[in-house]
C-alpha positions as a LaTeX table, in Angstrom:
\begin{tabular}{lrrr}
\hline
Residue & $x$ (\AA) & $y$ (\AA) & $z$ (\AA) \\
\hline
Unk1 & $-37.89$ & $-11.26$ & 29.46 \\
Unk2 & $-39.29$ & $-10.82$ & 32.90 \\
Unk3 & $-37.41$ & $-12.80$ & 35.57 \\
Unk4 & $-40.56$ & $-13.51$ & 37.75 \\
Unk5 & $-40.99$ & $-17.19$ & 38.39 \\
Unk6 & $-44.00$ & $-18.68$ & 36.70 \\
Unk7 & $-46.68$ & $-19.65$ & 37.35 \\
Unk8 & $-47.65$ & $-16.36$ & 39.00 \\
Unk9 & $-50.52$ & $-15.98$ & 41.52 \\
Unk10 & $-53.24$ & $-13.58$ & 40.24 \\
Unk11 & $-56.14$ & $-12.26$ & 42.29 \\
Unk12 & $-59.16$ & $-10.82$ & 40.64 \\
Unk13 & $-60.97$ & $-8.59$ & 43.15 \\
Unk14 & $-64.68$ & $-7.59$ & 43.59 \\
Unk15 & $-66.11$ & $-9.68$ & 40.80 \\
Unk16 & $-69.56$ & $-9.08$ & 42.18 \\
Unk17 & $-71.36$ & $-10.80$ & 39.23 \\
Unk18 & $-68.84$ & $-13.80$ & 39.06 \\
Unk19 & $-68.26$ & $-12.91$ & 35.33 \\
Unk20 & $-64.52$ & $-12.13$ & 35.07 \\
Unk21 & $-63.41$ & $-15.49$ & 33.66 \\
Unk22 & $-66.15$ & $-15.46$ & 31.11 \\
Unk23 & $-65.43$ & $-12.03$ & 29.79 \\
Unk24 & $-61.93$ & $-12.63$ & 28.43 \\
Unk25 & $-59.78$ & $-15.35$ & 27.10 \\
Unk26 & $-57.70$ & $-16.33$ & 30.18 \\
Unk27 & $-56.36$ & $-19.56$ & 28.50 \\
Unk28 & $-53.73$ & $-17.12$ & 27.08 \\
Unk29 & $-52.19$ & $-17.41$ & 30.50 \\
Unk30 & $-52.55$ & $-21.16$ & 30.97 \\
Unk31 & $-49.52$ & $-22.63$ & 32.54 \\
Unk32 & $-48.20$ & $-19.28$ & 33.35 \\
Unk33 & $-50.62$ & $-18.15$ & 36.11 \\
Unk34 & $-52.89$ & $-19.43$ & 38.71 \\
Unk35 & $-56.00$ & $-17.24$ & 38.85 \\
Unk36 & $-58.21$ & $-16.70$ & 41.95 \\
Unk37 & $-61.48$ & $-14.84$ & 41.73 \\
Unk38 & $-63.08$ & $-13.07$ & 44.80 \\
Unk39 & $-66.62$ & $-12.18$ & 44.47 \\
Unk40 & $-66.96$ & $-10.42$ & 47.87 \\
Unk41 & $-65.71$ & $-7.05$ & 48.95 \\
Unk42 & $-63.36$ & $-6.64$ & 52.02 \\
Unk43 & $-63.39$ & $-3.25$ & 53.77 \\
Unk44 & $-61.14$ & $-4.04$ & 56.78 \\
Unk45 & $-57.53$ & $-3.17$ & 55.90 \\
Unk46 & $-56.05$ & $-6.09$ & 57.92 \\
Unk47 & $-58.27$ & $-8.54$ & 56.46 \\
Unk48 & $-57.53$ & $-7.18$ & 52.96 \\
Unk49 & $-53.79$ & $-7.55$ & 53.53 \\
Unk50 & $-54.18$ & $-11.07$ & 54.67 \\
Unk51 & $-56.12$ & $-11.97$ & 51.58 \\
Unk52 & $-53.68$ & $-10.28$ & 49.17 \\
Unk53 & $-50.44$ & $-11.49$ & 50.71 \\
Unk54 & $-50.01$ & $-14.54$ & 48.53 \\
Unk55 & $-50.41$ & $-12.82$ & 45.17 \\
Unk56 & $-48.00$ & $-11.43$ & 42.67 \\
Unk57 & $-50.57$ & $-9.75$ & 40.63 \\
Unk58 & $-53.72$ & $-8.06$ & 41.69 \\
Unk59 & $-56.49$ & $-7.06$ & 39.22 \\
Unk60 & $-58.97$ & $-4.45$ & 40.59 \\
Unk61 & $-62.28$ & $-3.29$ & 39.12 \\
Unk62 & $-62.17$ & 0.43 & 39.06 \\
Unk63 & $-62.13$ & 1.99 & 42.63 \\
Unk64 & $-63.92$ & $-0.87$ & 44.40 \\
Unk65 & $-60.91$ & $-1.79$ & 46.60 \\
Unk66 & $-58.53$ & 1.03 & 47.36 \\
Unk67 & $-54.84$ & 0.31 & 47.46 \\
Unk68 & $-53.19$ & 3.09 & 49.52 \\
Unk69 & $-49.57$ & 3.12 & 50.60 \\
Unk70 & $-50.42$ & 1.54 & 53.98 \\
Unk71 & $-51.69$ & $-1.53$ & 52.00 \\
Unk72 & $-49.02$ & $-1.70$ & 49.38 \\
Unk73 & $-46.32$ & $-1.59$ & 52.02 \\
Unk74 & $-47.49$ & $-4.85$ & 53.43 \\
Unk75 & $-47.57$ & $-6.73$ & 50.16 \\
Unk76 & $-43.96$ & $-7.90$ & 49.53 \\
Unk77 & $-44.88$ & $-10.34$ & 46.91 \\
Unk78 & $-46.79$ & $-7.83$ & 44.62 \\
Unk79 & $-45.24$ & $-7.24$ & 41.33 \\
Unk80 & $-48.13$ & $-5.84$ & 39.16 \\
Unk81 & $-51.47$ & $-3.98$ & 39.66 \\
Unk82 & $-53.97$ & $-3.99$ & 36.85 \\
Unk83 & $-56.76$ & $-1.45$ & 37.16 \\
Unk84 & $-59.67$ & $-1.41$ & 34.81 \\
Unk85 & $-60.30$ & 1.98 & 33.15 \\
Unk86 & $-58.00$ & 4.80 & 32.31 \\
Unk87 & $-57.12$ & 6.01 & 35.77 \\
Unk88 & $-57.81$ & 5.04 & 39.49 \\
Unk89 & $-57.76$ & 7.54 & 42.14 \\
Unk90 & $-58.01$ & 4.96 & 44.92 \\
Unk91 & $-54.49$ & 3.52 & 44.04 \\
Unk92 & $-51.50$ & 5.25 & 45.33 \\
Unk93 & $-49.63$ & 5.19 & 42.12 \\
Unk94 & $-46.69$ & 7.06 & 43.58 \\
Unk95 & $-46.29$ & 4.58 & 46.43 \\
Unk96 & $-46.56$ & 1.56 & 44.00 \\
Unk97 & $-43.88$ & 3.19 & 41.58 \\
Unk98 & $-41.57$ & 3.59 & 44.46 \\
Unk99 & $-41.78$ & $-0.08$ & 45.25 \\
Unk100 & $-41.24$ & $-0.88$ & 41.68 \\
Unk101 & $-44.81$ & $-2.09$ & 41.09 \\
Unk102 & $-46.27$ & $-0.91$ & 37.76 \\
Unk103 & $-49.94$ & 0.07 & 37.66 \\
Unk104 & $-51.52$ & $-1.07$ & 34.35 \\
Unk105 & $-54.65$ & 0.22 & 32.83 \\
Unk106 & $-57.12$ & $-0.99$ & 30.33 \\
Unk107 & $-59.28$ & 0.52 & 27.66 \\
Unk108 & $-62.50$ & 2.26 & 28.61 \\
Unk109 & $-65.63$ & 3.46 & 26.77 \\
Unk110 & $-67.84$ & 6.13 & 28.23 \\
Unk111 & $-70.89$ & 4.89 & 26.28 \\
Unk112 & $-72.30$ & 2.83 & 29.16 \\
Unk113 & $-72.22$ & 5.74 & 31.52 \\
Unk114 & $-73.69$ & 8.20 & 29.06 \\
Unk115 & $-76.62$ & 5.89 & 28.46 \\
Unk116 & $-76.98$ & 5.11 & 32.16 \\
Unk117 & $-77.07$ & 8.83 & 32.95 \\
Unk118 & $-80.19$ & 9.23 & 30.64 \\
Unk119 & $-81.74$ & 6.13 & 32.24 \\
Unk120 & $-81.41$ & 7.70 & 35.60 \\
Unk121 & $-82.71$ & 11.06 & 34.34 \\
Unk122 & $-85.77$ & 9.49 & 32.86 \\
Unk123 & $-86.41$ & 7.16 & 35.59 \\
Unk124 & $-86.32$ & 9.81 & 38.14 \\
Unk125 & $-88.46$ & 12.33 & 36.21 \\
Unk126 & $-91.12$ & 9.70 & 35.42 \\
Unk127 & $-91.06$ & 7.83 & 38.80 \\
Unk128 & $-90.36$ & 4.51 & 37.00 \\
Unk129 & $-88.91$ & 2.63 & 40.08 \\
Unk130 & $-91.67$ & 3.71 & 42.46 \\
Unk131 & $-94.47$ & 3.16 & 39.98 \\
Unk132 & $-93.04$ & $-0.42$ & 39.25 \\
Unk133 & $-92.94$ & $-1.11$ & 43.02 \\
Unk134 & $-96.60$ & 0.13 & 43.35 \\
Unk135 & $-97.71$ & $-2.01$ & 40.49 \\
Unk136 & $-96.15$ & $-5.08$ & 42.03 \\
Unk137 & $-97.96$ & $-4.31$ & 45.23 \\
Unk138 & $-101.28$ & $-3.87$ & 43.65 \\
Unk139 & $-101.17$ & $-0.11$ & 43.04 \\
Unk140 & $-101.99$ & 1.81 & 39.96 \\
Unk141 & $-100.82$ & 5.41 & 38.84 \\
Unk142 & $-99.50$ & 6.82 & 42.09 \\
Unk143 & $-97.53$ & 9.72 & 40.79 \\
Unk144 & $-97.27$ & 12.48 & 38.03 \\
Unk145 & $-94.00$ & 12.59 & 36.19 \\
Unk146 & $-92.23$ & 15.64 & 34.68 \\
Unk147 & $-91.54$ & 15.83 & 30.93 \\
Unk148 & $-88.25$ & 17.15 & 29.64 \\
Unk149 & $-88.89$ & 19.26 & 26.60 \\
Unk150 & $-88.42$ & 22.87 & 27.24 \\
Unk151 & $-86.84$ & 22.22 & 30.62 \\
Unk152 & $-83.35$ & 23.20 & 31.52 \\
Unk153 & $-80.57$ & 20.56 & 31.71 \\
Unk154 & $-77.69$ & 22.00 & 33.78 \\
Unk155 & $-74.41$ & 20.02 & 33.22 \\
Unk156 & $-71.64$ & 20.35 & 35.83 \\
Unk157 & $-68.61$ & 19.46 & 33.60 \\
Unk158 & $-68.50$ & 19.06 & 29.85 \\
Unk159 & $-65.79$ & 16.45 & 29.23 \\
Unk160 & $-66.38$ & 13.49 & 26.91 \\
Unk161 & $-69.38$ & 12.30 & 28.99 \\
Unk162 & $-70.93$ & 15.61 & 29.76 \\
Unk163 & $-70.76$ & 16.68 & 26.03 \\
Unk164 & $-72.56$ & 13.61 & 24.87 \\
Unk165 & $-75.17$ & 14.02 & 27.65 \\
Unk166 & $-75.60$ & 17.47 & 26.33 \\
Unk167 & $-76.13$ & 16.31 & 22.89 \\
Unk168 & $-78.86$ & 13.87 & 23.92 \\
Unk169 & $-80.50$ & 16.60 & 26.00 \\
Unk170 & $-80.74$ & 18.73 & 22.96 \\
Unk171 & $-82.44$ & 15.89 & 21.16 \\
Unk172 & $-85.08$ & 15.81 & 23.84 \\
Unk173 & $-85.67$ & 19.66 & 23.22 \\
Unk174 & $-84.10$ & 20.81 & 26.53 \\
Unk175 & $-82.27$ & 23.97 & 27.07 \\
Unk176 & $-78.59$ & 23.03 & 27.80 \\
Unk177 & $-76.52$ & 25.18 & 30.21 \\
Unk178 & $-73.22$ & 24.29 & 31.72 \\
Unk179 & $-70.35$ & 25.34 & 34.06 \\
Unk180 & $-67.08$ & 24.03 & 35.43 \\
Unk181 & $-63.96$ & 25.62 & 36.87 \\
Unk182 & $-62.12$ & 25.49 & 33.53 \\
Unk183 & $-64.88$ & 25.93 & 31.12 \\
Unk184 & $-65.17$ & 28.81 & 28.70 \\
Unk185 & $-68.02$ & 30.11 & 26.55 \\
Unk186 & $-66.31$ & 28.75 & 23.52 \\
Unk187 & $-65.90$ & 25.34 & 24.83 \\
Unk188 & $-69.43$ & 25.09 & 26.07 \\
Unk189 & $-70.75$ & 26.33 & 22.73 \\
Unk190 & $-68.72$ & 23.57 & 21.02 \\
Unk191 & $-70.76$ & 21.08 & 23.04 \\
Unk192 & $-74.04$ & 22.81 & 22.21 \\
Unk193 & $-74.39$ & 24.40 & 25.71 \\
Unk194 & $-74.62$ & 27.77 & 26.99 \\
Unk195 & $-71.92$ & 28.72 & 29.49 \\
Unk196 & $-73.32$ & 30.27 & 32.70 \\
Unk197 & $-71.99$ & 31.33 & 36.04 \\
Unk198 & $-71.96$ & 28.61 & 38.79 \\
Unk199 & $-74.81$ & 30.06 & 40.76 \\
Unk200 & $-76.93$ & 30.32 & 37.62 \\
Unk201 & $-76.27$ & 26.72 & 36.88 \\
Unk202 & $-77.87$ & 25.59 & 40.13 \\
Unk203 & $-80.72$ & 28.23 & 40.26 \\
Unk204 & $-81.87$ & 27.60 & 36.57 \\
Unk205 & $-81.56$ & 23.82 & 36.56 \\
Unk206 & $-84.49$ & 21.46 & 36.17 \\
Unk207 & $-82.13$ & 18.52 & 35.93 \\
Unk208 & $-78.70$ & 19.00 & 37.33 \\
Unk209 & $-76.28$ & 16.26 & 36.20 \\
Unk210 & $-72.65$ & 15.90 & 37.34 \\
Unk211 & $-69.84$ & 14.90 & 35.09 \\
Unk212 & $-66.52$ & 15.82 & 36.74 \\
Unk213 & $-63.49$ & 13.87 & 37.74 \\
Unk214 & $-63.00$ & 13.70 & 41.50 \\
Unk215 & $-59.96$ & 15.87 & 42.66 \\
Unk216 & $-59.02$ & 18.19 & 45.38 \\
Unk217 & $-60.85$ & 21.03 & 43.52 \\
Unk218 & $-64.05$ & 19.07 & 42.89 \\
Unk219 & $-64.46$ & 17.33 & 46.21 \\
Unk220 & $-67.49$ & 18.80 & 48.03 \\
Unk221 & $-68.04$ & 21.22 & 45.14 \\
Unk222 & $-71.89$ & 20.72 & 45.47 \\
Unk223 & $-72.68$ & 21.65 & 49.11 \\
Unk224 & $-75.51$ & 23.06 & 51.16 \\
Unk225 & $-75.12$ & 26.59 & 49.58 \\
Unk226 & $-75.35$ & 25.16 & 46.05 \\
Unk227 & $-78.30$ & 22.90 & 46.88 \\
Unk228 & $-80.06$ & 25.87 & 48.46 \\
Unk229 & $-79.98$ & 27.70 & 45.05 \\
Unk230 & $-81.84$ & 24.95 & 43.35 \\
Unk231 & $-85.60$ & 25.02 & 42.58 \\
Unk232 & $-87.98$ & 22.83 & 44.81 \\
Unk233 & $-88.92$ & 21.09 & 41.63 \\
Unk234 & $-85.36$ & 20.30 & 40.58 \\
Unk235 & $-83.62$ & 16.98 & 40.53 \\
Unk236 & $-80.01$ & 16.11 & 41.05 \\
Unk237 & $-78.28$ & 13.30 & 39.10 \\
Unk238 & $-74.76$ & 11.97 & 40.04 \\
Unk239 & $-73.19$ & 9.18 & 37.96 \\
Unk240 & $-69.74$ & 10.67 & 38.44 \\
Unk241 & $-68.21$ & 10.25 & 41.96 \\
Unk242 & $-69.91$ & 10.48 & 45.29 \\
Unk243 & $-67.64$ & 12.94 & 47.12 \\
Unk244 & $-68.22$ & 15.71 & 44.55 \\
Unk245 & $-71.47$ & 16.25 & 46.40 \\
Unk246 & $-71.56$ & 16.95 & 50.15 \\
Unk247 & $-73.51$ & 13.81 & 51.14 \\
Unk248 & $-74.83$ & 15.16 & 54.50 \\
Unk249 & $-76.10$ & 18.33 & 52.79 \\
Unk250 & $-77.80$ & 16.34 & 50.06 \\
Unk251 & $-79.48$ & 14.17 & 52.62 \\
Unk252 & $-80.71$ & 17.28 & 54.51 \\
Unk253 & $-82.04$ & 18.86 & 51.32 \\
Unk254 & $-83.94$ & 15.70 & 50.26 \\
Unk255 & $-85.45$ & 15.24 & 53.74 \\
Unk256 & $-86.64$ & 18.81 & 53.86 \\
Unk257 & $-87.97$ & 18.49 & 50.19 \\
Unk258 & $-85.78$ & 21.49 & 49.14 \\
Unk259 & $-85.32$ & 19.61 & 45.96 \\
Unk260 & $-87.65$ & 17.19 & 44.27 \\
Unk261 & $-85.28$ & 14.34 & 44.29 \\
Unk262 & $-81.91$ & 12.82 & 43.41 \\
Unk263 & $-80.80$ & 9.88 & 41.20 \\
Unk264 & $-77.53$ & 8.60 & 42.56 \\
Unk265 & $-75.18$ & 5.87 & 41.31 \\
Unk266 & $-72.08$ & 6.83 & 43.33 \\
Unk267 & $-71.38$ & 7.25 & 47.02 \\
Unk268 & $-68.90$ & 8.52 & 49.52 \\
Unk269 & $-68.34$ & 4.83 & 50.83 \\
Unk270 & $-69.08$ & 1.90 & 48.65 \\
Unk271 & $-70.81$ & $-0.56$ & 49.04 \\
Unk272 & $-73.38$ & 1.63 & 50.64 \\
Unk273 & $-74.10$ & 0.55 & 54.24 \\
Unk274 & $-77.37$ & $-1.21$ & 54.87 \\
Unk275 & $-78.94$ & 1.54 & 56.94 \\
Unk276 & $-77.89$ & 4.47 & 54.77 \\
Unk277 & $-80.60$ & 7.05 & 54.21 \\
Unk278 & $-80.24$ & 6.74 & 50.41 \\
Unk279 & $-81.74$ & 3.25 & 50.78 \\
Unk280 & $-84.90$ & 4.52 & 52.20 \\
Unk281 & $-85.68$ & 8.11 & 51.25 \\
Unk282 & $-88.71$ & 8.09 & 48.93 \\
Unk283 & $-87.27$ & 11.01 & 46.76 \\
Unk284 & $-84.03$ & 9.05 & 45.96 \\
Unk285 & $-83.41$ & 6.64 & 43.11 \\
Unk286 & $-80.25$ & 4.88 & 44.09 \\
Unk287 & $-78.25$ & 2.23 & 42.29 \\
Unk288 & $-75.20$ & 0.26 & 43.24 \\
Unk289 & $-72.50$ & 2.10 & 41.04 \\
Unk290 & $-73.49$ & 0.33 & 37.78 \\
Unk291 & $-73.16$ & 3.20 & 35.40 \\
Unk292 & $-70.14$ & 1.59 & 33.75 \\
Unk293 & $-71.40$ & $-1.96$ & 34.19 \\
Unk294 & $-72.24$ & $-3.36$ & 30.83 \\
Unk295 & $-71.24$ & $-6.56$ & 28.81 \\
Unk296 & $-69.17$ & $-4.69$ & 26.24 \\
Unk297 & $-67.33$ & $-2.54$ & 28.93 \\
Unk298 & $-66.58$ & $-5.66$ & 30.96 \\
Unk299 & $-65.24$ & $-7.54$ & 28.00 \\
Unk300 & $-62.94$ & $-4.58$ & 27.18 \\
Unk301 & $-61.78$ & $-4.40$ & 30.88 \\
Unk302 & $-61.02$ & $-8.10$ & 31.32 \\
Unk303 & $-59.65$ & $-8.67$ & 27.72 \\
Unk304 & $-57.23$ & $-5.79$ & 28.32 \\
Unk305 & $-56.35$ & $-7.07$ & 31.71 \\
Unk306 & $-55.22$ & $-10.45$ & 30.25 \\
Unk307 & $-53.31$ & $-8.58$ & 27.56 \\
Unk308 & $-51.56$ & $-6.37$ & 30.19 \\
Unk309 & $-50.52$ & $-9.43$ & 32.28 \\
Unk310 & $-49.24$ & $-11.30$ & 29.24 \\
Unk311 & $-47.20$ & $-8.26$ & 28.12 \\
Unk312 & $-45.80$ & $-8.00$ & 31.69 \\
Unk313 & $-44.74$ & $-11.59$ & 31.89 \\
Unk314 & $-43.16$ & $-11.32$ & 28.38 \\
Unk315 & $-41.31$ & $-8.16$ & 29.23 \\
Unk316 & $-43.24$ & $-6.14$ & 26.67 \\
Unk317 & $-44.68$ & $-2.62$ & 27.17 \\
Unk318 & $-48.21$ & $-2.20$ & 28.37 \\
Unk319 & $-50.34$ & 0.98 & 29.14 \\
Unk320 & $-49.72$ & 2.53 & 32.60 \\
Unk321 & $-52.28$ & 4.22 & 34.84 \\
Unk322 & $-51.57$ & 8.01 & 35.22 \\
Unk323 & $-51.53$ & 9.45 & 38.83 \\
Unk324 & $-54.82$ & 10.92 & 40.07 \\
Unk325 & $-55.61$ & 14.49 & 39.30 \\
Unk326 & $-54.94$ & 16.96 & 42.18 \\
\hline
\end{tabular}
């Protein structure tokens, strides 16, 4: 049995929608834990440490609140971190392990992100957001959309999500091409895609959609050079991670109309600053990192969070988060 005195103090961070307590049966921890929910986000490191100091267990929602070594070293009471999803690149797992703090993980389904990717592709191609805004202000038919059948869907990364995006693209009658650093012609063909060289991926794309894990190799992979290869009618979709794309280069390309537009759910810094260009550029469809945000995903996240905490308190095994990819 774990020797931690009960009740333990638990912090649930960044519960923007205030739903964490409704998405799981927290009564399983009744009498064993005092749960505090925070709906806001703290960016300042000193303020974050001050908030987290009283807690034994911290529950984070994906990468919303980073926990680097500099933060962990200032939290002497911390005994457990529970991170929703399979891995969390914003937590210094090595530093936590050195301090004897396990980092638990939860189950995760990619279905929500796959569906959302297609919502972004369709909304961008057919100008749904701008047409809705126009309608609400009294307008009527202000733009001409682009159909998908016969167009080229270029997929950067063919993992679980990329492969499913490819399958749906084929159902729309699109030509599917793909590239990544480790991809082969055989692995692409298994997902119903044609493997092409990197430059061809960008130059042939009508829709370029990104589905890579953020790592040292993929950070900044899409830069000014790659964007310059794209057609002026092409659109970029990123529901993966913001830093895979050079943000400044993308803003320049959008301002100069070098590409038709971008649909973006992920950013270098989140939440996005109030004056960020992505909030105002008329050829950008931007959403607040909600690709994974669905009722079923949240129920899995928080139910597994409760299960992880219960196992920890009982001295039972629970799934651990792997270190980030390099």
